[in-house]
Structures are given as C-alpha cells and as structure tokens.
ROKOL-604716 format. One record per residue (C-alpha): residue number from 1; chain; z, y, x. Coordinates in Angstrom, 3 decimals, padded with zeros to 6 digits, always signed. Layout:
residues N
[NUM,'A',[Z,Y,X]],
...
end
This chain:
residues 433
[1,'A',[+223.632,-032.169,-017.780]],
[2,'A',[+225.014,-029.881,-020.527]],
[3,'A',[+223.063,-026.757,-021.287]],
[4,'A',[+225.389,-023.701,-020.945]],
[5,'A',[+223.120,-021.631,-023.207]],
[6,'A',[+223.041,-024.114,-026.084]],
[7,'A',[+226.067,-022.595,-027.846]],
[8,'A',[+224.736,-019.053,-027.579]],
[9,'A',[+221.290,-020.071,-028.772]],
[10,'A',[+222.704,-021.971,-031.715]],
[11,'A',[+224.514,-018.814,-032.826]],
[12,'A',[+221.526,-016.496,-032.343]],
[13,'A',[+220.520,-016.642,-036.052]],
[14,'A',[+223.800,-014.887,-036.826]],
[15,'A',[+222.316,-011.755,-035.311]],
[16,'A',[+219.741,-011.772,-038.120]],
[17,'A',[+222.460,-011.878,-040.792]],
[18,'A',[+222.327,-008.547,-042.636]],
[19,'A',[+226.114,-008.379,-042.728]],
[20,'A',[+226.130,-007.610,-039.005]],
[21,'A',[+223.665,-004.764,-039.482]],
[22,'A',[+225.877,-003.477,-042.294]],
[23,'A',[+228.912,-003.505,-039.985]],
[24,'A',[+226.906,-001.762,-037.271]],
[25,'A',[+226.054,+001.011,-039.764]],
[26,'A',[+229.611,+001.226,-041.095]],
[27,'A',[+230.945,+001.478,-037.543]],
[28,'A',[+228.522,+004.337,-036.987]],
[29,'A',[+229.717,+006.091,-040.148]],
[30,'A',[+233.349,+005.638,-039.078]],
[31,'A',[+232.706,+007.137,-035.637]],
[32,'A',[+230.854,+010.277,-036.732]],
[33,'A',[+233.830,+012.391,-037.952]],
[34,'A',[+236.157,+011.798,-034.987]],
[35,'A',[+234.599,+014.274,-032.485]],
[36,'A',[+234.226,+016.858,-035.261]],
[37,'A',[+238.007,+017.212,-035.484]],
[38,'A',[+238.553,+016.851,-031.720]],
[39,'A',[+236.304,+017.665,-028.735]],
[40,'A',[+233.370,+019.162,-030.648]],
[41,'A',[+235.688,+021.331,-032.767]],
[42,'A',[+237.555,+022.540,-029.665]],
[43,'A',[+234.274,+023.393,-027.951]],
[44,'A',[+233.348,+025.505,-030.981]],
[45,'A',[+236.765,+027.178,-030.956]],
[46,'A',[+236.610,+027.950,-027.243]],
[47,'A',[+233.176,+029.550,-027.659]],
[48,'A',[+234.567,+031.611,-030.561]],
[49,'A',[+237.287,+033.143,-028.404]],
[50,'A',[+240.168,+031.298,-030.036]],
[51,'A',[+243.280,+031.290,-027.808]],
[52,'A',[+244.252,+028.203,-025.813]],
[53,'A',[+247.531,+027.999,-027.743]],
[54,'A',[+245.640,+027.796,-031.047]],
[55,'A',[+243.170,+025.262,-029.626]],
[56,'A',[+246.088,+023.077,-028.559]],
[57,'A',[+247.435,+023.124,-032.105]],
[58,'A',[+244.198,+021.492,-033.312]],
[59,'A',[+245.701,+018.225,-032.071]],
[60,'A',[+247.782,+018.223,-035.266]],
[61,'A',[+244.570,+017.939,-037.311]],
[62,'A',[+244.298,+014.269,-036.442]],
[63,'A',[+247.741,+013.223,-037.668]],
[64,'A',[+245.959,+011.423,-040.494]],
[65,'A',[+244.646,+008.864,-038.000]],
[66,'A',[+248.163,+008.136,-036.754]],
[67,'A',[+249.744,+007.752,-040.190]],
[68,'A',[+246.923,+006.274,-042.254]],
[69,'A',[+248.947,+003.107,-042.821]],
[70,'A',[+251.114,+005.121,-045.238]],
[71,'A',[+248.424,+005.337,-047.948]],
[72,'A',[+246.550,+002.167,-047.011]],
[73,'A',[+248.286,+000.188,-049.831]],
[74,'A',[+246.744,+002.560,-052.396]],
[75,'A',[+243.224,+001.926,-051.110]],
[76,'A',[+244.014,-001.774,-050.908]],
[77,'A',[+245.255,-002.235,-054.459]],
[78,'A',[+244.049,+000.632,-056.654]],
[79,'A',[+240.622,+000.653,-058.318]],
[80,'A',[+238.078,+003.108,-056.823]],
[81,'A',[+237.681,+006.388,-058.732]],
[82,'A',[+233.886,+006.010,-058.903]],
[83,'A',[+231.127,+003.453,-058.220]],
[84,'A',[+233.313,+000.684,-059.650]],
[85,'A',[+230.221,-001.398,-060.322]],
[86,'A',[+229.918,-001.889,-056.549]],
[87,'A',[+233.247,-003.680,-056.363]],
[88,'A',[+236.603,-002.743,-054.855]],
[89,'A',[+235.698,-002.245,-051.159]],
[90,'A',[+232.201,-000.807,-051.568]],
[91,'A',[+233.356,+001.256,-054.530]],
[92,'A',[+236.001,+002.983,-052.406]],
[93,'A',[+233.555,+003.564,-049.538]],
[94,'A',[+230.918,+004.986,-051.884]],
[95,'A',[+233.582,+007.262,-053.382]],
[96,'A',[+234.837,+008.527,-049.998]],
[97,'A',[+231.637,+008.976,-047.999]],
[98,'A',[+229.856,+011.650,-050.106]],
[99,'A',[+233.036,+013.739,-050.164]],
[100,'A',[+233.398,+013.239,-046.399]],
[101,'A',[+229.799,+014.366,-045.804]],
[102,'A',[+230.367,+017.415,-048.016]],
[103,'A',[+233.544,+018.294,-046.089]],
[104,'A',[+231.707,+018.043,-042.755]],
[105,'A',[+228.914,+020.224,-044.113]],
[106,'A',[+231.478,+022.726,-045.390]],
[107,'A',[+233.177,+022.769,-041.985]],
[108,'A',[+229.974,+024.083,-040.459]],
[109,'A',[+229.944,+027.033,-042.851]],
[110,'A',[+233.444,+028.211,-041.929]],
[111,'A',[+234.033,+031.023,-039.437]],
[112,'A',[+236.594,+030.261,-036.687]],
[113,'A',[+236.336,+033.841,-035.394]],
[114,'A',[+237.482,+035.593,-038.583]],
[115,'A',[+239.092,+032.761,-040.583]],
[116,'A',[+240.251,+030.047,-038.192]],
[117,'A',[+242.849,+028.905,-040.739]],
[118,'A',[+240.094,+027.952,-043.182]],
[119,'A',[+238.267,+026.028,-040.458]],
[120,'A',[+241.438,+024.100,-039.649]],
[121,'A',[+242.136,+023.342,-043.330]],
[122,'A',[+238.654,+021.889,-043.815]],
[123,'A',[+238.985,+019.928,-040.555]],
[124,'A',[+242.257,+018.435,-041.846]],
[125,'A',[+240.394,+017.303,-044.971]],
[126,'A',[+237.664,+015.751,-042.806]],
[127,'A',[+240.291,+013.865,-040.770]],
[128,'A',[+242.040,+012.591,-043.914]],
[129,'A',[+238.803,+011.356,-045.471]],
[130,'A',[+237.704,+009.832,-042.160]],
[131,'A',[+241.002,+007.958,-041.767]],
[132,'A',[+240.684,+006.723,-045.356]],
[133,'A',[+237.169,+005.486,-044.636]],
[134,'A',[+238.516,+003.637,-041.585]],
[135,'A',[+241.074,+001.815,-043.737]],
[136,'A',[+238.442,+000.507,-046.137]],
[137,'A',[+235.886,-000.324,-043.420]],
[138,'A',[+238.472,-002.404,-041.531]],
[139,'A',[+239.352,-004.309,-044.692]],
[140,'A',[+235.666,-004.802,-045.541]],
[141,'A',[+234.900,-006.090,-042.021]],
[142,'A',[+237.657,-008.688,-042.200]],
[143,'A',[+236.850,-009.872,-045.716]],
[144,'A',[+233.046,-009.990,-045.576]],
[145,'A',[+232.898,-012.440,-042.643]],
[146,'A',[+234.162,-015.932,-042.045]],
[147,'A',[+236.872,-016.349,-039.412]],
[148,'A',[+234.376,-017.822,-036.919]],
[149,'A',[+232.187,-014.702,-037.134]],
[150,'A',[+234.905,-012.052,-036.805]],
[151,'A',[+234.191,-011.545,-033.104]],
[152,'A',[+230.519,-010.803,-033.754]],
[153,'A',[+231.424,-008.479,-036.601]],
[154,'A',[+233.910,-006.513,-034.512]],
[155,'A',[+231.376,-006.190,-031.688]],
[156,'A',[+228.797,-004.747,-034.103]],
[157,'A',[+231.371,-002.344,-035.509]],
[158,'A',[+232.432,-001.139,-032.036]],
[159,'A',[+228.875,-000.556,-030.835]],
[160,'A',[+228.074,+001.369,-033.992]],
[161,'A',[+231.241,+003.402,-033.524]],
[162,'A',[+230.422,+004.186,-029.886]],
[163,'A',[+226.861,+005.169,-030.778]],
[164,'A',[+228.272,+007.590,-033.360]],
[165,'A',[+230.518,+009.201,-030.744]],
[166,'A',[+227.399,+009.997,-028.740]],
[167,'A',[+225.493,+011.233,-031.775]],
[168,'A',[+228.310,+013.443,-033.077]],
[169,'A',[+229.409,+014.711,-029.668]],
[170,'A',[+226.459,+015.059,-027.306]],
[171,'A',[+224.058,+015.277,-030.246]],
[172,'A',[+226.036,+017.991,-032.013]],
[173,'A',[+226.386,+020.053,-028.825]],
[174,'A',[+222.648,+019.796,-028.174]],
[175,'A',[+221.742,+020.895,-031.703]],
[176,'A',[+224.283,+023.729,-031.530]],
[177,'A',[+222.577,+024.944,-028.355]],
[178,'A',[+219.211,+025.335,-030.093]],
[179,'A',[+220.031,+025.823,-033.791]],
[180,'A',[+223.662,+026.912,-034.034]],
[181,'A',[+226.894,+025.304,-035.151]],
[182,'A',[+226.087,+025.238,-038.874]],
[183,'A',[+223.005,+023.118,-038.177]],
[184,'A',[+225.026,+020.861,-035.875]],
[185,'A',[+227.588,+020.101,-038.585]],
[186,'A',[+224.853,+019.648,-041.204]],
[187,'A',[+223.254,+017.079,-038.887]],
[188,'A',[+226.583,+015.220,-038.578]],
[189,'A',[+227.063,+015.304,-042.353]],
[190,'A',[+223.669,+013.665,-042.751]],
[191,'A',[+224.666,+010.916,-040.309]],
[192,'A',[+227.365,+009.746,-042.740]],
[193,'A',[+224.476,+008.813,-045.036]],
[194,'A',[+223.781,+005.841,-042.752]],
[195,'A',[+227.100,+004.360,-043.823]],
[196,'A',[+226.436,+005.174,-047.472]],
[197,'A',[+223.099,+003.329,-047.306]],
[198,'A',[+224.883,+000.352,-045.767]],
[199,'A',[+227.331,+000.332,-048.672]],
[200,'A',[+224.474,+000.327,-051.185]],
[201,'A',[+222.676,-002.597,-049.528]],
[202,'A',[+225.683,-004.551,-048.262]],
[203,'A',[+227.336,-007.483,-050.024]],
[204,'A',[+230.696,-007.080,-051.702]],
[205,'A',[+233.351,-009.412,-050.253]],
[206,'A',[+234.783,-011.955,-052.607]],
[207,'A',[+238.014,-010.552,-053.952]],
[208,'A',[+241.038,-012.604,-052.895]],
[209,'A',[+243.311,-014.034,-055.575]],
[210,'A',[+245.501,-011.267,-056.937]],
[211,'A',[+249.220,-011.923,-056.790]],
[212,'A',[+251.015,-009.344,-058.898]],
[213,'A',[+254.203,-008.203,-057.180]],
[214,'A',[+256.455,-005.224,-057.826]],
[215,'A',[+255.795,-002.243,-055.559]],
[216,'A',[+259.235,-002.576,-053.974]],
[217,'A',[+258.456,-006.180,-053.001]],
[218,'A',[+255.040,-005.205,-051.633]],
[219,'A',[+256.608,-002.439,-049.546]],
[220,'A',[+259.198,-004.835,-048.165]],
[221,'A',[+256.596,-007.435,-047.180]],
[222,'A',[+254.122,-004.925,-045.741]],
[223,'A',[+256.390,-002.500,-043.895]],
[224,'A',[+260.103,-003.281,-043.978]],
[225,'A',[+259.975,-006.920,-042.849]],
[226,'A',[+257.723,-006.242,-039.808]],
[227,'A',[+259.984,-003.324,-038.799]],
[228,'A',[+263.158,-005.378,-039.191]],
[229,'A',[+261.616,-008.202,-037.159]],
[230,'A',[+260.577,-005.779,-034.409]],
[231,'A',[+263.957,-004.027,-034.287]],
[232,'A',[+265.672,-007.390,-033.913]],
[233,'A',[+264.273,-007.990,-030.434]],
[234,'A',[+265.762,-006.863,-027.138]],
[235,'A',[+264.945,-003.416,-025.780]],
[236,'A',[+262.960,-002.401,-028.835]],
[237,'A',[+263.804,+001.278,-028.304]],
[238,'A',[+262.423,+001.077,-024.758]],
[239,'A',[+259.258,-000.586,-026.083]],
[240,'A',[+258.684,+002.215,-028.590]],
[241,'A',[+259.340,+004.864,-025.929]],
[242,'A',[+256.862,+003.224,-023.567]],
[243,'A',[+254.145,+002.937,-026.224]],
[244,'A',[+254.639,+006.566,-027.258]],
[245,'A',[+254.628,+007.978,-023.717]],
[246,'A',[+252.021,+005.851,-021.914]],
[247,'A',[+249.098,+008.090,-022.958]],
[248,'A',[+251.019,+011.380,-022.885]],
[249,'A',[+249.495,+012.746,-019.675]],
[250,'A',[+246.001,+011.790,-020.807]],
[251,'A',[+246.630,+013.353,-024.233]],
[252,'A',[+247.797,+016.686,-022.821]],
[253,'A',[+244.813,+016.882,-020.475]],
[254,'A',[+242.224,+015.649,-022.970]],
[255,'A',[+242.984,+018.282,-025.599]],
[256,'A',[+242.260,+021.076,-023.124]],
[257,'A',[+239.085,+019.534,-021.674]],
[258,'A',[+236.610,+021.519,-023.805]],
[259,'A',[+238.060,+025.004,-023.123]],
[260,'A',[+238.625,+024.055,-019.473]],
[261,'A',[+234.961,+023.160,-018.919]],
[262,'A',[+233.847,+026.300,-020.696]],
[263,'A',[+236.148,+028.510,-018.621]],
[264,'A',[+234.460,+027.175,-015.473]],
[265,'A',[+231.025,+028.110,-016.819]],
[266,'A',[+229.572,+024.722,-017.785]],
[267,'A',[+226.969,+024.910,-020.563]],
[268,'A',[+226.854,+022.899,-023.776]],
[269,'A',[+224.003,+020.744,-022.460]],
[270,'A',[+225.813,+020.044,-019.192]],
[271,'A',[+228.965,+019.063,-021.047]],
[272,'A',[+226.951,+016.898,-023.448]],
[273,'A',[+225.143,+015.062,-020.640]],
[274,'A',[+228.079,+014.534,-018.309]],
[275,'A',[+231.227,+014.734,-020.421]],
[276,'A',[+229.906,+012.871,-023.462]],
[277,'A',[+227.082,+010.518,-022.429]],
[278,'A',[+228.072,+009.672,-018.863]],
[279,'A',[+231.775,+009.736,-019.778]],
[280,'A',[+231.319,+007.224,-022.580]],
[281,'A',[+229.459,+004.753,-020.364]],
[282,'A',[+232.131,+005.082,-017.668]],
[283,'A',[+234.837,+004.368,-020.264]],
[284,'A',[+233.001,+001.246,-021.418]],
[285,'A',[+232.520,+000.180,-017.802]],
[286,'A',[+236.201,+000.730,-017.126]],
[287,'A',[+237.183,-001.343,-020.161]],
[288,'A',[+234.973,-004.225,-018.999]],
[289,'A',[+236.401,-003.995,-015.489]],
[290,'A',[+239.897,-003.786,-016.981]],
[291,'A',[+239.388,-007.075,-018.794]],
[292,'A',[+238.429,-008.680,-015.481]],
[293,'A',[+241.468,-007.158,-013.748]],
[294,'A',[+243.836,-008.458,-016.448]],
[295,'A',[+242.341,-011.952,-016.186]],
[296,'A',[+242.474,-011.832,-012.388]],
[297,'A',[+245.911,-010.284,-011.788]],
[298,'A',[+247.768,-010.991,-015.027]],
[299,'A',[+248.933,-008.457,-017.569]],
[300,'A',[+252.004,-007.198,-015.695]],
[301,'A',[+250.341,-006.412,-012.350]],
[302,'A',[+247.236,-005.062,-014.077]],
[303,'A',[+249.363,-002.717,-016.180]],
[304,'A',[+251.116,-001.361,-013.074]],
[305,'A',[+247.965,-000.800,-011.018]],
[306,'A',[+245.836,+000.617,-013.818]],
[307,'A',[+248.705,+002.800,-015.054]],
[308,'A',[+249.046,+004.361,-011.596]],
[309,'A',[+245.293,+004.947,-011.385]],
[310,'A',[+245.257,+006.536,-014.847]],
[311,'A',[+248.105,+008.862,-013.857]],
[312,'A',[+246.536,+009.920,-010.547]],
[313,'A',[+243.107,+010.448,-012.103]],
[314,'A',[+244.390,+013.638,-013.756]],
[315,'A',[+244.451,+015.175,-010.275]],
[316,'A',[+240.650,+015.228,-010.512]],
[317,'A',[+241.067,+018.061,-013.025]],
[318,'A',[+243.057,+019.956,-010.391]],
[319,'A',[+240.280,+019.374,-007.860]],
[320,'A',[+237.674,+020.645,-010.326]],
[321,'A',[+239.808,+023.694,-011.160]],
[322,'A',[+240.058,+024.523,-007.464]],
[323,'A',[+236.347,+023.948,-006.859]],
[324,'A',[+235.114,+025.911,-009.868]],
[325,'A',[+231.625,+025.459,-011.272]],
[326,'A',[+230.149,+022.456,-009.455]],
[327,'A',[+227.971,+019.820,-011.080]],
[328,'A',[+228.669,+017.159,-008.407]],
[329,'A',[+232.417,+017.658,-008.859]],
[330,'A',[+232.025,+017.507,-012.656]],
[331,'A',[+230.214,+014.168,-012.384]],
[332,'A',[+232.962,+012.896,-010.078]],
[333,'A',[+235.821,+014.143,-012.256]],
[334,'A',[+234.355,+012.728,-015.480]],
[335,'A',[+233.483,+009.424,-013.823]],
[336,'A',[+236.906,+008.842,-012.276]],
[337,'A',[+238.843,+010.037,-015.340]],
[338,'A',[+236.939,+007.950,-017.890]],
[339,'A',[+236.677,+004.812,-015.750]],
[340,'A',[+240.424,+004.728,-015.031]],
[341,'A',[+241.213,+005.398,-018.701]],
[342,'A',[+239.085,+002.404,-019.659]],
[343,'A',[+240.853,+000.274,-017.045]],
[344,'A',[+244.304,+001.264,-018.279]],
[345,'A',[+243.377,+000.822,-021.952]],
[346,'A',[+242.387,-002.809,-021.363]],
[347,'A',[+245.750,-003.654,-019.785]],
[348,'A',[+247.707,-001.543,-022.290]],
[349,'A',[+246.109,-003.133,-025.361]],
[350,'A',[+246.668,-006.607,-023.905]],
[351,'A',[+250.356,-005.849,-023.350]],
[352,'A',[+250.642,-004.339,-026.838]],
[353,'A',[+249.203,-007.526,-028.304]],
[354,'A',[+251.775,-009.610,-026.434]],
[355,'A',[+254.608,-007.529,-027.920]],
[356,'A',[+253.771,-008.403,-031.527]],
[357,'A',[+255.423,-011.198,-033.460]],
[358,'A',[+253.114,-013.990,-034.586]],
[359,'A',[+254.537,-013.647,-038.114]],
[360,'A',[+253.553,-009.985,-038.414]],
[361,'A',[+250.762,-009.591,-035.865]],
[362,'A',[+248.445,-007.283,-037.817]],
[363,'A',[+251.108,-004.947,-039.169]],
[364,'A',[+253.124,-004.645,-035.963]],
[365,'A',[+249.989,-004.088,-033.868]],
[366,'A',[+248.782,-001.418,-036.302]],
[367,'A',[+252.151,+000.327,-036.183]],
[368,'A',[+252.330,+000.192,-032.370]],
[369,'A',[+248.775,+001.455,-031.941]],
[370,'A',[+249.470,+004.241,-034.435]],
[371,'A',[+252.600,+005.170,-032.482]],
[372,'A',[+250.494,+005.372,-029.312]],
[373,'A',[+248.450,+008.136,-030.968]],
[374,'A',[+251.464,+010.210,-032.040]],
[375,'A',[+251.921,+012.088,-028.703]],
[376,'A',[+248.267,+013.125,-028.824]],
[377,'A',[+248.796,+014.602,-032.293]],
[378,'A',[+252.263,+016.128,-031.772]],
[379,'A',[+253.323,+016.828,-028.188]],
[380,'A',[+249.676,+017.421,-027.354]],
[381,'A',[+249.724,+020.412,-029.704]],
[382,'A',[+251.672,+022.346,-027.045]],
[383,'A',[+249.045,+021.776,-024.359]],
[384,'A',[+247.296,+025.096,-025.018]],
[385,'A',[+250.554,+027.041,-024.698]],
[386,'A',[+251.261,+025.292,-021.380]],
[387,'A',[+247.736,+025.918,-020.057]],
[388,'A',[+247.937,+029.601,-020.927]],
[389,'A',[+251.297,+029.984,-019.249]],
[390,'A',[+250.734,+027.872,-016.133]],
[391,'A',[+247.026,+028.219,-015.378]],
[392,'A',[+244.629,+025.305,-015.079]],
[393,'A',[+245.712,+023.837,-011.729]],
[394,'A',[+249.445,+023.812,-012.472]],
[395,'A',[+248.808,+022.608,-016.025]],
[396,'A',[+246.809,+019.567,-014.947]],
[397,'A',[+249.358,+018.887,-012.205]],
[398,'A',[+251.998,+018.789,-014.953]],
[399,'A',[+249.906,+016.329,-017.000]],
[400,'A',[+249.971,+014.018,-013.981]],
[401,'A',[+253.777,+014.171,-013.816]],
[402,'A',[+253.986,+013.635,-017.594]],
[403,'A',[+252.997,+010.007,-017.053]],
[404,'A',[+256.005,+009.248,-014.822]],
[405,'A',[+258.587,+008.547,-017.600]],
[406,'A',[+256.319,+005.891,-019.116]],
[407,'A',[+255.793,+004.313,-015.693]],
[408,'A',[+259.555,+004.017,-015.167]],
[409,'A',[+260.073,+002.469,-018.624]],
[410,'A',[+257.129,+000.139,-017.999]],
[411,'A',[+258.692,-001.249,-014.792]],
[412,'A',[+261.965,-001.820,-016.673]],
[413,'A',[+260.188,-003.689,-019.493]],
[414,'A',[+258.042,-005.795,-017.175]],
[415,'A',[+261.197,-006.905,-015.384]],
[416,'A',[+263.182,-007.777,-018.503]],
[417,'A',[+260.349,-008.649,-020.956]],
[418,'A',[+257.500,-010.035,-018.843]],
[419,'A',[+254.278,-010.768,-020.750]],
[420,'A',[+252.977,-014.340,-021.088]],
[421,'A',[+251.364,-015.859,-018.010]],
[422,'A',[+248.098,-016.110,-019.929]],
[423,'A',[+247.187,-012.685,-021.350]],
[424,'A',[+246.904,-012.363,-025.103]],
[425,'A',[+243.416,-011.096,-025.839]],
[426,'A',[+242.955,-008.590,-028.654]],
[427,'A',[+239.811,-006.517,-029.137]],
[428,'A',[+240.373,-002.997,-027.863]],
[429,'A',[+240.295,-000.208,-030.405]],
[430,'A',[+240.349,+003.553,-029.727]],
[431,'A',[+244.041,+004.273,-029.610]],
[432,'A',[+243.455,+008.045,-030.081]],
[433,'A',[+241.457,+007.689,-033.405]],
end
C-alpha cells in the first residue's frame, strides 16, 4: 500500500535549506513598510486631529505599489549604486533597505499636527522605496530557487510578509500606546534590519545570460506586446473595468477604517488585538476557505457567491456605526469583513489568472493585479470627503452600493467569457500592496 506521507517526508530536508529562511526574512522585510503608509499612518493622523478628507487623500501615497512596473526594468538591468560586491540582486536590496529604514525612522520624527505635508512627503518616499524593494525581492525569489521549489519559496515569503503585517500594525500600535509614535516608527525601522541581515547571509542567484537589446526592443517585449495581445481579445474593456471596480467598495471602506474605529472610542490596544491580529487570521481563514469553494463550485459560481458576500459584508460597518462602542460587535464586524474578503480574493485571483495569455502570463498578471489596486489609490482618496459629508452610516451604505457596477460587469463576462472548467491556480498576493 503506498504511503501518502512519503512525498512530504522526502521533501522535508528542503525546510532546512537556508534559502527558505532567507525568503522568510525577505518577506518579512517587504511586509513591514505597508501598514506604515496605510492603516498605521491613518491611525496616527486620526489621533492627531487631521480631517477625514485629508486622511482619505493618504490613499494616494501608495500609488508606487500600483505603478512599480514602470521602473522595474531599471532595477532589473542597471547595476546597483552600492554594495556591488554582493551581486546584482543582493546589491540592489542592500542599497535600498538602509535608505528605507532611515525613511521610516524619519517618518516617526515628523509632526502631522503642524506639518502634515512633510509627513505625507516622507510617507511617499517610504512607499516608493518599499515598492522598489518588492521588485527586487520578487526577482530574487524566482531566481534563487529551482522551478520545483518555487512553491515552497513563495509560501515562506508569504508567511514572512504576513508576520510583518502583524509586527508593523499591531506591534506599532502597542508600542505607540506605551512609548509614543516616534518609538513605534523607530521599532519598525529596526525590523527592516532583518531583511538586510538576510541579504548579507543569503546566496546570490546565478545571473542569467545577458542578451543585449536596444531599450526600444526591451520596452516592446516587456510592455507593448503583452498589452497588444490583451487588447486583441473580446471584451477587453469590460475585463479592465471589472478588475478596476471589483475592490472599489472594499477600498473606500478600508481607507476610513482607522478614523472610524477611533471615532467610536476604540483604543489602540483594542484595534491592535481585534482589527490587526484577529482580522489577519480571519483573512487567511477566508482565503483557505475560498480555495475550497473555488475547487468545489468552479471559478464562475465561486466568484458570484463570494462577490455578493464581500459586497454585503460592508453592511457590518453600518451595524457597528449604529451600535457604537461595542467590543462584541467589533469582533463580529472584523470577523465577517475579513473572512469574506479572503473568500472573494481567492476566487478573484483565480479568475484573474485565467484571463492571462500563456505567452505573457507574468506581465499580464502583474498589470491586471496592479490595475486592481488603482481604485484604492485614486478613487479611494475621496473616501474621507464622502465620510465627512454623509456620516458613517450613509458612507458605509454607499460603499456597499459601490460594488454593484463590478457585479453587473462580472455577470456579463462570466456569460460571454466563462473561465476554464478546471480553475487555474495562482498563488494569491495582496492586491492592495
């Protein structure tokens, strides 16, 4: 009788390969800056008395994450400015990370009460450096491992990334409670050192053969050809509209979460425990359940059901706004919201993967996933203005309705461009990063 555990046991030594520990540490370093330009920053702003309209505009800070593919060719082909003895990939990481840590540290010394513009400018620098680090880490992860080990490497990266979200979100809020915001940002700056240590001790991937091509030819192969291929298919405008609008309701609501919780009287520690720690585990649970739902129902039906649940889950914000300060209702709202988001993400990423051409899979998927983050960084900037004008209950009711256009487009696409019977599996990445 065959032993079902034999394959897993035979691969167990891979877990002792230092490359996986390196990727775990690099994933951690990549995850640290994200909350510092999003939820954690907005919590700081809301405590500083910054208006909701201004807090909403902080969504624009993260545009670097949505458009990082624009300067990726520079990091891919140019020599690093320092640490060249480490090689191309590690040299770029070692050049970026100290500057990133310094920018995070500097962010903690700004004053959002008297000079919010300076705080925002430094946060923009943090986001740019963080997005640049992501570009190099992704390339390093792919190049340092054999094809058969890519799954293990991605898993290590994701768990490191998720651990960093806890450390830089719940951890920063906890430190801010006892030692102030400057100490919290100094702590997060120090966390980037984990990635720097990994760079020092990690192996440098073997450089692929260099094929010298003119920049115009490189641009055509990397960007123009995938776009032309995508625009040659049926209903490509509808596809782009669906991808851009699917997370719109979630984006509008998510940007206002920190000031909303504070307005109801929840403390930093309560937000850290429920919103950050419990919320993260519910998102992971939802993603796991979403994978099961996709396999069980198929991509099309899973996308419909999970999309409806994601849309309706925003009504939990309305319920919390009507209830006011209530820890049981906070637990319920965070649990429902994050679990349904994880469910919908699993189906959405699977459908996105099915939309890409096999000839340009990586580029088209990167462009589509970047497009999915654009509403968060652009339309989401008006969320504070809407919340101020409408009040919390009407605002979150509007975020629920904001998901309807995407649902209509989705039904049209599923009818005319149904996904494959067997779902295309692609590891889920944070589409808002």
